[in-house]
mmCIF file as gemmi writes it, N, C-alpha and C atoms, coordinates in Angstrom:
data_model
loop_
_atom_site.group_PDB
_atom_site.id
_atom_site.type_symbol
_atom_site.label_atom_id
_atom_site.label_alt_id
_atom_site.label_comp_id
_atom_site.label_asym_id
_atom_site.label_entity_id
_atom_site.label_seq_id
_atom_site.pdbx_PDB_ins_code
_atom_site.Cartn_x
_atom_site.Cartn_y
_atom_site.Cartn_z
_atom_site.occupancy
_atom_site.B_iso_or_equiv
_atom_site.pdbx_formal_charge
_atom_site.auth_seq_id
_atom_site.auth_asym_id
_atom_site.pdbx_PDB_model_num
ATOM 1 N N . MET Axp A 1 ? 0.748 -1.487 -0.135 1 0 ? 1 A 1
ATOM 2 C CA . MET Axp A 1 ? -0.002 -0.135 -0.112 1 0 ? 1 A 1
ATOM 3 C C . MET Axp A 1 ? 0.871 1.55 -0.227 1 0 ? 1 A 1
ATOM 4 N N . ALA Axp A 2 ? 2.233 1.331 0.351 1 0 ? 2 A 1
ATOM 5 C CA . ALA Axp A 2 ? 2.989 2.69 0.925 1 0 ? 2 A 1
ATOM 6 C C . ALA Axp A 2 ? 3.631 2.496 -0.613 1 0 ? 2 A 1
ATOM 7 N N . SER Axp A 3 ? 3.591 2.176 -1.732 1 0 ? 3 A 1
ATOM 8 C CA . SER Axp A 3 ? 3.315 3 -2.869 1 0 ? 3 A 1
ATOM 9 C C . SER Axp A 3 ? 2.558 3.346 -3.558 1 0 ? 3 A 1
ATOM 10 N N . GLN Axp A 4 ? 1.089 3.074 -3.252 1 0 ? 4 A 1
ATOM 11 C CA . GLN Axp A 4 ? -0.375 3.543 -3.632 1 0 ? 4 A 1
ATOM 12 C C . GLN Axp A 4 ? -0.981 4.533 -4.028 1 0 ? 4 A 1
ATOM 13 N N . GLN Axp A 5 ? -1.24 5.021 -4.453 1 0 ? 5 A 1
ATOM 14 C CA . GLN Axp A 5 ? -1.678 6.521 -4.629 1 0 ? 5 A 1
ATOM 15 C C . GLN Axp A 5 ? -3.484 6.325 -3.674 1 0 ? 5 A 1
ATOM 16 N N . ILE Axp A 6 ? -3.461 6.94 -3.154 1 0 ? 6 A 1
ATOM 17 C CA . ILE Axp A 6 ? -4.7 6.521 -2.818 1 0 ? 6 A 1
ATOM 18 C C . ILE Axp A 6 ? -5.814 7.664 -3.228 1 0 ? 6 A 1
ATOM 19 N N . VAL Axp A 7 ? -6.545 6.921 -3.463 1 0 ? 7 A 1
ATOM 20 C CA . VAL Axp A 7 ? -8.022 7.932 -4.4 1 0 ? 7 A 1
ATOM 21 C C . VAL Axp A 7 ? -9.207 7.469 -3.461 1 0 ? 7 A 1
ATOM 22 N N . PHE Axp A 8 ? -10.067 9.12 -3.112 1 0 ? 8 A 1
ATOM 23 C CA . PHE Axp A 8 ? -10.773 8.925 -2.378 1 0 ? 8 A 1
ATOM 24 C C . PHE Axp A 8 ? -12.453 8.956 -3.592 1 0 ? 8 A 1
ATOM 25 N N . ARG Axp A 9 ? -13.008 8.227 -2.921 1 0 ? 9 A 1
ATOM 26 C CA . ARG Axp A 9 ? -14.817 8.686 -3.758 1 0 ? 9 A 1
ATOM 27 C C . ARG Axp A 9 ? -14.827 9.854 -3.436 1 0 ? 9 A 1
ATOM 28 N N . VAL Axp A 10 ? -16.306 9.959 -3.583 1 0 ? 10 A 1
ATOM 29 C CA . VAL Axp A 10 ? -17.043 11.526 -3.487 1 0 ? 10 A 1
ATOM 30 C C . VAL Axp A 10 ? -17.442 11.02 -1.886 1 0 ? 10 A 1
ATOM 31 N N . HIS Axp A 11 ? -18.098 9.369 -1.758 1 0 ? 11 A 1
ATOM 32 C CA . HIS Axp A 11 ? -18.919 9.071 -1.21 1 0 ? 11 A 1
ATOM 33 C C . HIS Axp A 11 ? -18.207 9.059 0.31 1 0 ? 11 A 1
ATOM 34 N N . ALA Axp A 12 ? -16.856 8.747 0.091 1 0 ? 12 A 1
ATOM 35 C CA . ALA Axp A 12 ? -15.864 8.215 0.511 1 0 ? 12 A 1
ATOM 36 C C . ALA Axp A 12 ? -15.701 9.809 1.409 1 0 ? 12 A 1
ATOM 37 N N . VAL Axp A 13 ? -15.428 10.838 0.91 1 0 ? 13 A 1
ATOM 38 C CA . VAL Axp A 13 ? -15.281 12.422 1.419 1 0 ? 13 A 1
ATOM 39 C C . VAL Axp A 13 ? -16.497 12.695 1.872 1 0 ? 13 A 1
ATOM 40 N N . ARG Axp A 14 ? -17.145 12.792 1.582 1 0 ? 14 A 1
ATOM 41 C CA . ARG Axp A 14 ? -18.871 13.117 2.355 1 0 ? 14 A 1
ATOM 42 C C . ARG Axp A 14 ? -18.642 12.251 3.648 1 0 ? 14 A 1
ATOM 43 N N . ARG Axp A 15 ? -18.531 11.016 3.819 1 0 ? 15 A 1
ATOM 44 C CA . ARG Axp A 15 ? -18.613 10.277 4.966 1 0 ? 15 A 1
ATOM 45 C C . ARG Axp A 15 ? -17.612 10.522 6.037 1 0 ? 15 A 1
ATOM 46 N N . MET Axp A 16 ? -16.383 10.934 5.581 1 0 ? 16 A 1
ATOM 47 C CA . MET Axp A 16 ? -15.106 11.778 6.084 1 0 ? 16 A 1
ATOM 48 C C . MET Axp A 16 ? -15.742 12.868 6.687 1 0 ? 16 A 1
ATOM 49 N N . ILE Axp A 17 ? -15.882 13.513 6.145 1 0 ? 17 A 1
ATOM 50 C CA . ILE Axp A 17 ? -16.395 15.379 6.382 1 0 ? 17 A 1
ATOM 51 C C . ILE Axp A 17 ? -17.138 15.013 7.857 1 0 ? 17 A 1
ATOM 52 N N . SER Axp A 18 ? -18.481 14.455 7.519 1 0 ? 18 A 1
ATOM 53 C CA . SER Axp A 18 ? -19.437 14.255 8.84 1 0 ? 18 A 1
ATOM 54 C C . SER Axp A 18 ? -19.068 13.324 9.999 1 0 ? 18 A 1
ATOM 55 N N . ARG Axp A 19 ? -17.962 12.46 9.079 1 0 ? 19 A 1
ATOM 56 C CA . ARG Axp A 19 ? -17.919 11.26 10.948 1 0 ? 19 A 1
ATOM 57 C C . ARG Axp A 19 ? -16.647 12.423 11.695 1 0 ? 19 A 1
ATOM 58 N N . SER Axp A 20 ? -15.968 13.323 10.725 1 0 ? 20 A 1
ATOM 59 C CA . SER Axp A 20 ? -14.444 13.456 11.208 1 0 ? 20 A 1
ATOM 60 C C . SER Axp A 20 ? -13.691 13.007 11.379 1 0 ? 20 A 1
ATOM 61 N N . VAL Axp A 21 ? -13.411 12.103 10.377 1 0 ? 21 A 1
ATOM 62 C CA . VAL Axp A 21 ? -12.235 11.385 9.517 1 0 ? 21 A 1
ATOM 63 C C . VAL Axp A 21 ? -11.113 12.508 8.469 1 0 ? 21 A 1
ATOM 64 N N . THR Axp A 22 ? -10.175 11.996 8.764 1 0 ? 22 A 1
ATOM 65 C CA . THR Axp A 22 ? -9.09 12.852 8.324 1 0 ? 22 A 1
ATOM 66 C C . THR Axp A 22 ? -8.39 12.264 6.951 1 0 ? 22 A 1
ATOM 67 N N . GLY Axp A 23 ? -7.686 12.361 6.153 1 0 ? 23 A 1
ATOM 68 C CA . GLY Axp A 23 ? -7.201 11.62 4.912 1 0 ? 23 A 1
ATOM 69 C C . GLY Axp A 23 ? -5.886 10.959 5.72 1 0 ? 23 A 1
ATOM 70 N N . ALA Axp A 24 ? -5.307 11.222 6.839 1 0 ? 24 A 1
ATOM 71 C CA . ALA Axp A 24 ? -4.174 10.887 7.117 1 0 ? 24 A 1
ATOM 72 C C . ALA Axp A 24 ? -4.928 9.992 8.359 1 0 ? 24 A 1
ATOM 73 N N . ASP Axp A 25 ? -5.649 9.716 8.561 1 0 ? 25 A 1
ATOM 74 C CA . ASP Axp A 25 ? -6.404 8.587 9.477 1 0 ? 25 A 1
ATOM 75 C C . ASP Axp A 25 ? -6.667 7.333 8.717 1 0 ? 25 A 1
ATOM 76 N N . VAL Axp A 26 ? -7.297 7.917 7.274 1 0 ? 26 A 1
ATOM 77 C CA . VAL Axp A 26 ? -7.436 6.837 6.335 1 0 ? 26 A 1
ATOM 78 C C . VAL Axp A 26 ? -6.524 5.84 6.166 1 0 ? 26 A 1
ATOM 79 N N . ARG Axp A 27 ? -5.774 7.075 5.879 1 0 ? 27 A 1
ATOM 80 C CA . ARG Axp A 27 ? -4.187 6.077 5.376 1 0 ? 27 A 1
ATOM 81 C C . ARG Axp A 27 ? -3.258 5.448 6.106 1 0 ? 27 A 1
ATOM 82 N N . ARG Axp A 28 ? -3.404 6.252 7.859 1 0 ? 28 A 1
ATOM 83 C CA . ARG Axp A 28 ? -3.063 4.8 8.981 1 0 ? 28 A 1
ATOM 84 C C . ARG Axp A 28 ? -3.643 3.46 8.975 1 0 ? 28 A 1
ATOM 85 N N . VAL Axp A 29 ? -5.394 3.605 8.698 1 0 ? 29 A 1
ATOM 86 C CA . VAL Axp A 29 ? -5.902 2.715 9.037 1 0 ? 29 A 1
ATOM 87 C C . VAL Axp A 29 ? -5.13 1.746 7.468 1 0 ? 29 A 1
ATOM 88 N N . LEU Axp A 30 ? -5.568 2.051 6.656 1 0 ? 30 A 1
ATOM 89 C CA . LEU Axp A 30 ? -4.734 1.631 5.243 1 0 ? 30 A 1
ATOM 90 C C . LEU Axp A 30 ? -3.61 0.571 5.498 1 0 ? 30 A 1
ATOM 91 N N . GLU Axp A 31 ? -2.42 1.413 5.903 1 0 ? 31 A 1
ATOM 92 C CA . GLU Axp A 31 ? -1.315 1.105 6.487 1 0 ? 31 A 1
ATOM 93 C C . GLU Axp A 31 ? -0.793 0.094 7.5 1 0 ? 31 A 1
ATOM 94 N N . ALA Axp A 32 ? -1.441 0.132 8.823 1 0 ? 32 A 1
ATOM 95 C CA . ALA Axp A 32 ? -1.177 -0.098 9.918 1 0 ? 32 A 1
ATOM 96 C C . ALA Axp A 32 ? -2.489 -0.919 10.203 1 0 ? 32 A 1
ATOM 97 N N . GLY Axp A 33 ? -3.789 -1.646 9.615 1 0 ? 33 A 1
ATOM 98 C CA . GLY Axp A 33 ? -5.218 -2.032 10.144 1 0 ? 33 A 1
ATOM 99 C C . GLY Axp A 33 ? -4.618 -3.316 9.591 1 0 ? 33 A 1
ATOM 100 N N . ASP Axp A 34 ? -6.102 -4.293 10.003 1 0 ? 34 A 1
ATOM 101 C CA . ASP Axp A 34 ? -5.697 -5.755 9.227 1 0 ? 34 A 1
ATOM 102 C C . ASP Axp A 34 ? -7.23 -5.742 8.515 1 0 ? 34 A 1
ATOM 103 N N . LYS Axp A 35 ? -6.904 -6.159 7.307 1 0 ? 35 A 1
ATOM 104 C CA . LYS Axp A 35 ? -7.653 -6.553 6.641 1 0 ? 35 A 1
ATOM 105 C C . LYS Axp A 35 ? -8.928 -7.405 7.497 1 0 ? 35 A 1
ATOM 106 N N . ILE Axp A 36 ? -10.337 -7.436 7.396 1 0 ? 36 A 1
ATOM 107 C CA . ILE Axp A 36 ? -11.089 -8.473 7.715 1 0 ? 36 A 1
ATOM 108 C C . ILE Axp A 36 ? -12.444 -8.648 7.25 1 0 ? 36 A 1
ATOM 109 N N . GLU Axp A 37 ? -12.609 -8.397 6.348 1 0 ? 37 A 1
ATOM 110 C CA . GLU Axp A 37 ? -13.523 -8.751 5.23 1 0 ? 37 A 1
ATOM 111 C C . GLU Axp A 37 ? -12.828 -8.72 3.853 1 0 ? 37 A 1
ATOM 112 N N . THR Axp A 38 ? -13.397 -9.978 3.016 1 0 ? 38 A 1
ATOM 113 C CA . THR Axp A 38 ? -12.81 -9.419 1.257 1 0 ? 38 A 1
ATOM 114 C C . THR Axp A 38 ? -14.138 -9.767 1.054 1 0 ? 38 A 1
ATOM 115 N N . TYR Axp A 39 ? -13.976 -8.852 -0.72 1 0 ? 39 A 1
ATOM 116 C CA . TYR Axp A 39 ? -15.585 -9.019 -0.971 1 0 ? 39 A 1
ATOM 117 C C . TYR Axp A 39 ? -15.33 -8.784 -2.838 1 0 ? 39 A 1
ATOM 118 N N . PRO Axp A 40 ? -14.344 -10.378 -2.929 1 0 ? 40 A 1
ATOM 119 C CA . PRO Axp A 40 ? -14.244 -10.951 -4.381 1 0 ? 40 A 1
ATOM 120 C C . PRO Axp A 40 ? -15.143 -10.616 -5.893 1 0 ? 40 A 1
ATOM 121 N N . ASP Axp A 41 ? -16.168 -10.574 -5.493 1 0 ? 41 A 1
ATOM 122 C CA . ASP Axp A 41 ? -17.021 -10.408 -6.719 1 0 ? 41 A 1
ATOM 123 C C . ASP Axp A 41 ? -17.651 -8.936 -6.978 1 0 ? 41 A 1
ATOM 124 N N . ASP Axp A 42 ? -16.692 -7.937 -6.263 1 0 ? 42 A 1
ATOM 125 C CA . ASP Axp A 42 ? -17.391 -6.421 -5.882 1 0 ? 42 A 1
ATOM 126 C C . ASP Axp A 42 ? -16.871 -5.458 -7.341 1 0 ? 42 A 1
ATOM 127 N N . LYS Axp A 43 ? -17.516 -4.877 -8.006 1 0 ? 43 A 1
ATOM 128 C CA . LYS Axp A 43 ? -16.685 -4.186 -9.697 1 0 ? 43 A 1
ATOM 129 C C . LYS Axp A 43 ? -16.644 -3.09 -9.314 1 0 ? 43 A 1
ATOM 130 N N . PRO Axp A 44 ? -15.868 -2.367 -9.885 1 0 ? 44 A 1
ATOM 131 C CA . PRO Axp A 44 ? -15.004 -2.777 -10.889 1 0 ? 44 A 1
ATOM 132 C C . PRO Axp A 44 ? -14.073 -3.814 -10.389 1 0 ? 44 A 1
ATOM 133 N N . TYR Axp A 45 ? -13.507 -3.031 -8.722 1 0 ? 45 A 1
ATOM 134 C CA . TYR Axp A 45 ? -12.327 -4.586 -8.441 1 0 ? 45 A 1
ATOM 135 C C . TYR Axp A 45 ? -12.938 -4.845 -7.156 1 0 ? 45 A 1
ATOM 136 N N . PRO Axp A 46 ? -12.074 -6.48 -7.023 1 0 ? 46 A 1
ATOM 137 C CA . PRO Axp A 46 ? -12.759 -6.738 -5.548 1 0 ? 46 A 1
ATOM 138 C C . PRO Axp A 46 ? -12.282 -5.648 -4.145 1 0 ? 46 A 1
ATOM 139 N N . SER Axp A 47 ? -12.768 -5.7 -3.538 1 0 ? 47 A 1
ATOM 140 C CA . SER Axp A 47 ? -13.12 -4.753 -2.336 1 0 ? 47 A 1
ATOM 141 C C . SER Axp A 47 ? -12.507 -5.093 -1.035 1 0 ? 47 A 1
ATOM 142 N N . TYR Axp A 48 ? -12.072 -5.061 -0.239 1 0 ? 48 A 1
ATOM 143 C CA . TYR Axp A 48 ? -12.178 -5.595 1.521 1 0 ? 48 A 1
ATOM 144 C C . TYR Axp A 48 ? -11.98 -4.138 2.212 1 0 ? 48 A 1
ATOM 145 N N . LEU Axp A 49 ? -12.501 -4.886 3.517 1 0 ? 49 A 1
ATOM 146 C CA . LEU Axp A 49 ? -13.016 -3.702 4.648 1 0 ? 49 A 1
ATOM 147 C C . LEU Axp A 49 ? -11.601 -3.938 5.661 1 0 ? 49 A 1
ATOM 148 N N . VAL Axp A 50 ? -10.897 -2.491 6.173 1 0 ? 50 A 1
ATOM 149 C CA . VAL Axp A 50 ? -10.044 -2.891 6.978 1 0 ? 50 A 1
ATOM 150 C C . VAL Axp A 50 ? -10.287 -2.328 8.423 1 0 ? 50 A 1
ATOM 151 N N . LEU Axp A 51 ? -10.016 -3.372 9.247 1 0 ? 51 A 1
ATOM 152 C CA . LEU Axp A 51 ? -10.45 -1.977 10.883 1 0 ? 51 A 1
ATOM 153 C C . LEU Axp A 51 ? -8.916 -1.576 11.455 1 0 ? 51 A 1
ATOM 154 N N . GLY Axp A 52 ? -8.733 -0.255 11.516 1 0 ? 52 A 1
ATOM 155 C CA . GLY Axp A 52 ? -8.01 0.249 12.239 1 0 ? 52 A 1
ATOM 156 C C . GLY Axp A 52 ? -8.227 0.937 13.576 1 0 ? 52 A 1
ATOM 157 N N . TRP Axp A 53 ? -7.436 1.404 14.14 1 0 ? 53 A 1
ATOM 158 C CA . TRP Axp A 53 ? -7.595 2.622 15.329 1 0 ? 53 A 1
ATOM 159 C C . TRP Axp A 53 ? -6.75 3.802 15.16 1 0 ? 53 A 1
ATOM 160 N N . ILE Axp A 54 ? -7.46 4.663 15.542 1 0 ? 54 A 1
ATOM 161 C CA . ILE Axp A 54 ? -6.669 5.882 15.632 1 0 ? 54 A 1
ATOM 162 C C . ILE Axp A 54 ? -7.158 6.601 17.327 1 0 ? 54 A 1
ATOM 163 N N . GLY Axp A 55 ? -6.192 6.099 18.029 1 0 ? 55 A 1
ATOM 164 C CA . GLY Axp A 55 ? -6.492 6.36 19.494 1 0 ? 55 A 1
ATOM 165 C C . GLY Axp A 55 ? -6.85 4.929 19.814 1 0 ? 55 A 1
ATOM 166 N N . ALA Axp A 56 ? -8.269 5.642 20.453 1 0 ? 56 A 1
ATOM 167 C CA . ALA Axp A 56 ? -9.396 4.726 21.378 1 0 ? 56 A 1
ATOM 168 C C . ALA Axp A 56 ? -10.208 4.017 20.12 1 0 ? 56 A 1
ATOM 169 N N . ARG Axp A 57 ? -10.162 5.435 18.96 1 0 ? 57 A 1
ATOM 170 C CA . ARG Axp A 57 ? -11.509 4.943 18.303 1 0 ? 57 A 1
ATOM 171 C C . ARG Axp A 57 ? -11.439 4.102 16.935 1 0 ? 57 A 1
ATOM 172 N N . PRO Axp A 58 ? -11.893 3.146 16.905 1 0 ? 58 A 1
ATOM 173 C CA . PRO Axp A 58 ? -12.435 1.75 15.681 1 0 ? 58 A 1
ATOM 174 C C . PRO Axp A 58 ? -12.61 2.788 14.564 1 0 ? 58 A 1
ATOM 175 N N . LEU Axp A 59 ? -12.102 2.047 13.308 1 0 ? 59 A 1
ATOM 176 C CA . LEU Axp A 59 ? -12.126 2.897 12.167 1 0 ? 59 A 1
ATOM 177 C C . LEU Axp A 59 ? -12.784 1.629 11.164 1 0 ? 59 A 1
ATOM 178 N N . HIS Axp A 60 ? -13.556 1.377 10.159 1 0 ? 60 A 1
ATOM 179 C CA . HIS Axp A 60 ? -14.184 0.649 8.94 1 0 ? 60 A 1
ATOM 180 C C . HIS Axp A 60 ? -13.49 1.607 7.881 1 0 ? 60 A 1
ATOM 181 N N . VAL Axp A 61 ? -12.502 0.898 6.64 1 0 ? 61 A 1
ATOM 182 C CA . VAL Axp A 61 ? -12.35 1.654 5.381 1 0 ? 61 A 1
ATOM 183 C C . VAL Axp A 61 ? -12.75 0.157 4.887 1 0 ? 61 A 1
ATOM 184 N N . VAL Axp A 62 ? -13.502 0.423 3.91 1 0 ? 62 A 1
ATOM 185 C CA . VAL Axp A 62 ? -13.673 -0.11 2.525 1 0 ? 62 A 1
ATOM 186 C C . VAL Axp A 62 ? -12.96 0.451 1.249 1 0 ? 62 A 1
ATOM 187 N N . ALA Axp A 63 ? -12.198 -0.371 0.833 1 0 ? 63 A 1
ATOM 188 C CA . ALA Axp A 63 ? -11.069 0.074 -0.4 1 0 ? 63 A 1
ATOM 189 C C . ALA Axp A 63 ? -11.113 -1.146 -1.565 1 0 ? 63 A 1
ATOM 190 N N . ALA Axp A 64 ? -10.564 -0.619 -2.341 1 0 ? 64 A 1
ATOM 191 C CA . ALA Axp A 64 ? -10.282 -1.659 -3.832 1 0 ? 64 A 1
ATOM 192 C C . ALA Axp A 64 ? -9.118 -1.606 -4.348 1 0 ? 64 A 1
ATOM 193 N N . ASP Axp A 65 ? -8.344 -2.046 -4.575 1 0 ? 65 A 1
ATOM 194 C CA . ASP Axp A 65 ? -7.089 -1.507 -5.684 1 0 ? 65 A 1
ATOM 195 C C . ASP Axp A 65 ? -7.099 -1.818 -6.728 1 0 ? 65 A 1
ATOM 196 N N . ASN Axp A 66 ? -7.018 -0.924 -6.984 1 0 ? 66 A 1
ATOM 197 C CA . ASN Axp A 66 ? -6.368 -0.999 -9.225 1 0 ? 66 A 1
ATOM 198 C C . ASN Axp A 66 ? -5.094 -1.448 -9.343 1 0 ? 66 A 1
ATOM 199 N N . ALA Axp A 67 ? -4.19 -2.235 -9.604 1 0 ? 67 A 1
ATOM 200 C CA . ALA Axp A 67 ? -3.035 -2.749 -9.239 1 0 ? 67 A 1
ATOM 201 C C . ALA Axp A 67 ? -2.8 -1.981 -10.62 1 0 ? 67 A 1
ATOM 202 N N . ASN Axp A 68 ? -3.407 -1.725 -11.955 1 0 ? 68 A 1
ATOM 203 C CA . ASN Axp A 68 ? -2.733 -1.667 -12.716 1 0 ? 68 A 1
ATOM 204 C C . ASN Axp A 68 ? -2.263 0.284 -13.006 1 0 ? 68 A 1
ATOM 205 N N . ALA Axp A 69 ? -3.342 0.894 -12.034 1 0 ? 69 A 1
ATOM 206 C CA . ALA Axp A 69 ? -2.892 2.316 -11.696 1 0 ? 69 A 1
ATOM 207 C C . ALA Axp A 69 ? -2.506 2.655 -10.692 1 0 ? 69 A 1
ATOM 208 N N . LYS Axp A 70 ? -1.636 1.668 -9.788 1 0 ? 70 A 1
ATOM 209 C CA . LYS Axp A 70 ? -0.978 1.72 -8.762 1 0 ? 70 A 1
ATOM 210 C C . LYS Axp A 70 ? -2.133 2.349 -8.145 1 0 ? 70 A 1
ATOM 211 N N . GLU Axp A 71 ? -2.985 1.726 -7.281 1 0 ? 71 A 1
ATOM 212 C CA . GLU Axp A 71 ? -4.359 2.729 -6.737 1 0 ? 71 A 1
ATOM 213 C C . GLU Axp A 71 ? -4.673 2.184 -5.194 1 0 ? 71 A 1
ATOM 214 N N . THR Axp A 72 ? -4.925 2.742 -4.486 1 0 ? 72 A 1
ATOM 215 C CA . THR Axp A 72 ? -5.87 2.04 -3.996 1 0 ? 72 A 1
ATOM 216 C C . THR Axp A 72 ? -7.485 3.116 -3.575 1 0 ? 72 A 1
ATOM 217 N N . ILE Axp A 73 ? -8.198 3.47 -3.951 1 0 ? 73 A 1
ATOM 218 C CA . ILE Axp A 73 ? -9.946 3.195 -4.571 1 0 ? 73 A 1
ATOM 219 C C . ILE Axp A 73 ? -10.283 3.655 -2.602 1 0 ? 73 A 1
ATOM 220 N N . VAL Axp A 74 ? -10.701 4.628 -2.336 1 0 ? 74 A 1
ATOM 221 C CA . VAL Axp A 74 ? -11.108 4.574 -0.938 1 0 ? 74 A 1
ATOM 222 C C . VAL Axp A 74 ? -12.671 4.946 -0.791 1 0 ? 74 A 1
ATOM 223 N N . ILE Axp A 75 ? -13.55 2.94 -0.993 1 0 ? 75 A 1
ATOM 224 C CA . ILE Axp A 75 ? -14.907 3.521 -0.934 1 0 ? 75 A 1
ATOM 225 C C . ILE Axp A 75 ? -16.096 4.253 0.005 1 0 ? 75 A 1
ATOM 226 N N . THR Axp A 76 ? -15.831 3.766 1.865 1 0 ? 76 A 1
ATOM 227 C CA . THR Axp A 76 ? -16.755 4.748 2.317 1 0 ? 76 A 1
ATOM 228 C C . THR Axp A 76 ? -15.309 4.045 3.52 1 0 ? 76 A 1
ATOM 229 N N . VAL Axp A 77 ? -15.717 5.191 4.432 1 0 ? 77 A 1
ATOM 230 C CA . VAL Axp A 77 ? -14.944 5.399 6.139 1 0 ? 77 A 1
ATOM 231 C C . VAL Axp A 77 ? -16.062 5.438 7.313 1 0 ? 77 A 1
ATOM 232 N N . TYR Axp A 78 ? -16.3 4.699 8.389 1 0 ? 78 A 1
ATOM 233 C CA . TYR Axp A 78 ? -17.112 4.734 9.283 1 0 ? 78 A 1
ATOM 234 C C . TYR Axp A 78 ? -16.848 3.811 10.335 1 0 ? 78 A 1
ATOM 235 N N . GLU Axp A 79 ? -17.13 4.559 11.518 1 0 ? 79 A 1
ATOM 236 C CA . GLU Axp A 79 ? -16.826 4.039 13.192 1 0 ? 79 A 1
ATOM 237 C C . GLU Axp A 79 ? -17.886 3.018 13.186 1 0 ? 79 A 1
ATOM 238 N N . PRO Axp A 80 ? -17.585 1.398 13.599 1 0 ? 80 A 1
ATOM 239 C CA . PRO Axp A 80 ? -18.395 0.554 13.614 1 0 ? 80 A 1
ATOM 240 C C . PRO Axp A 80 ? -19.546 0.591 14.667 1 0 ? 80 A 1
ATOM 241 N N . ASP Axp A 81 ? -20.58 0.395 14.349 1 0 ? 81 A 1
ATOM 242 C CA . ASP Axp A 81 ? -21.583 0.153 15.559 1 0 ? 81 A 1
ATOM 243 C C . ASP Axp A 81 ? -21.848 -0.914 16.441 1 0 ? 81 A 1
ATOM 244 N N . PRO Axp A 82 ? -21.738 -0.956 17.531 1 0 ? 82 A 1
ATOM 245 C CA . PRO Axp A 82 ? -21.244 -1.793 18.696 1 0 ? 82 A 1
ATOM 246 C C . PRO Axp A 82 ? -22.386 -3.027 18.616 1 0 ? 82 A 1
ATOM 247 N N . ALA Axp A 83 ? -23.874 -2.348 18.384 1 0 ? 83 A 1
ATOM 248 C CA . ALA Axp A 83 ? -24.782 -2.82 17.998 1 0 ? 83 A 1
ATOM 249 C C . ALA Axp A 83 ? -24.816 -4.081 16.489 1 0 ? 83 A 1
ATOM 250 N N . CYS Axp A 84 ? -23.85 -3.656 16.284 1 0 ? 84 A 1
ATOM 251 C CA . CYS Axp A 84 ? -23.629 -4.426 14.922 1 0 ? 84 A 1
ATOM 252 C C . CYS Axp A 84 ? -22.686 -5.093 14.683 1 0 ? 84 A 1
ATOM 253 N N . TRP Axp A 85 ? -21.377 -5.311 15.829 1 0 ? 85 A 1
ATOM 254 C CA . TRP Axp A 85 ? -20.394 -5.876 15.628 1 0 ? 85 A 1
ATOM 255 C C . TRP Axp A 85 ? -20.11 -6.683 16.609 1 0 ? 85 A 1
ATOM 256 N N . GLU Axp A 86 ? -19.482 -7.667 17.276 1 0 ? 86 A 1
ATOM 257 C CA . GLU Axp A 86 ? -18.929 -8.451 18.166 1 0 ? 86 A 1
ATOM 258 C C . GLU Axp A 86 ? -17.791 -7.263 18.804 1 0 ? 86 A 1
ATOM 259 N N . ALA Axp A 87 ? -17.153 -7.597 19.969 1 0 ? 87 A 1
ATOM 260 C CA . ALA Axp A 87 ? -16.591 -6.869 20.733 1 0 ? 87 A 1
ATOM 261 C C . ALA Axp A 87 ? -14.813 -7.161 19.524 1 0 ? 87 A 1
ATOM 262 N N . GLY Axp A 88 ? -14.467 -5.877 19.523 1 0 ? 88 A 1
ATOM 263 C CA . GLY Axp A 88 ? -13.202 -5.67 18.821 1 0 ? 88 A 1
ATOM 264 C C . GLY Axp A 88 ? -13.283 -5.442 17.776 1 0 ? 88 A 1
ATOM 265 N N . PHE Axp A 89 ? -14.749 -5.636 17.004 1 0 ? 89 A 1
ATOM 266 C CA . PHE Axp A 89 ? -15.477 -4.898 15.443 1 0 ? 89 A 1
ATOM 267 C C . PHE Axp A 89 ? -14.937 -6.016 14.483 1 0 ? 89 A 1
ATOM 268 N N . ARG Axp A 90 ? -14.273 -7.029 14.539 1 0 ? 90 A 1
ATOM 269 C CA . ARG Axp A 90 ? -14.017 -8.139 13.906 1 0 ? 90 A 1
ATOM 270 C C . ARG Axp A 90 ? -14.811 -8.578 12.919 1 0 ? 90 A 1
ATOM 271 N N . ARG Axp A 91 ? -15.548 -8.95 14.024 1 0 ? 91 A 1
ATOM 272 C CA . ARG Axp A 91 ? -16.738 -10.08 13.409 1 0 ? 91 A 1
ATOM 273 C C . ARG Axp A 91 ? -18.422 -9.158 13.315 1 0 ? 91 A 1
ATOM 274 N N . ARG Axp A 92 ? -18.868 -9.265 12.023 1 0 ? 92 A 1
ATOM 275 C CA . ARG Axp A 92 ? -20.355 -9.079 12.316 1 0 ? 92 A 1
ATOM 276 C C . ARG Axp A 92 ? -21.372 -9.693 13.434 1 0 ? 92 A 1
ATOM 277 N N . LYS Axp A 93 ? -22.48 -8.892 14.195 1 0 ? 93 A 1
ATOM 278 C CA . LYS Axp A 93 ? -22.961 -9.947 15.172 1 0 ? 93 A 1
ATOM 279 C C . LYS Axp A 93 ? -24.103 -10.981 14.5 1 0 ? 93 A 1
ATOM 280 N N . ARG Axp A 94 ? -24.624 -11.988 14.599 1 0 ? 94 A 1
ATOM 281 C CA . ARG Axp A 94 ? -25.542 -12.994 14.238 1 0 ? 94 A 1
ATOM 282 C C . ARG Axp A 94 ? -26.596 -12.519 14.324 1 0 ? 94 A 1
ATOM 283 N N . PRO Axp A 95 ? -27.774 -12.3 13.76 1 0 ? 95 A 1
ATOM 284 C CA . PRO Axp A 95 ? -28.748 -11.722 13.997 1 0 ? 95 A 1
ATOM 285 C C . PRO Axp A 95 ? -29.798 -12.983 14.762 1 0 ? 95 A 1
C-alpha cells in the first residue's frame, strides 16, 4: 500500500467530513490496520474491509486496489456500530 496512491470516492469524502475522519486517519488504517473481510465479486475491483484504530476510536475503511493504476480506492469510511459488531469490531453479530 505504501507505493499506492490513495483515491477517495466522493461518497467516502462526504462520510469522512460528516464523521470527522481525516485523510491521514484513513492512510493510517490502510497501512497499519487488519483486513477483516474481502468482497471478491465487487466490481470494477474486488474490495475489502480494513479495521484500524485512531487512538481509542475504531474505524472501518472499505477500499479496493486498482493494481494497473497503482492506486487504492477508498469507497467508504465509518466507525463500526457496537450493536452490529462483536467486541473488537472484527466480526458482524449474527441476527
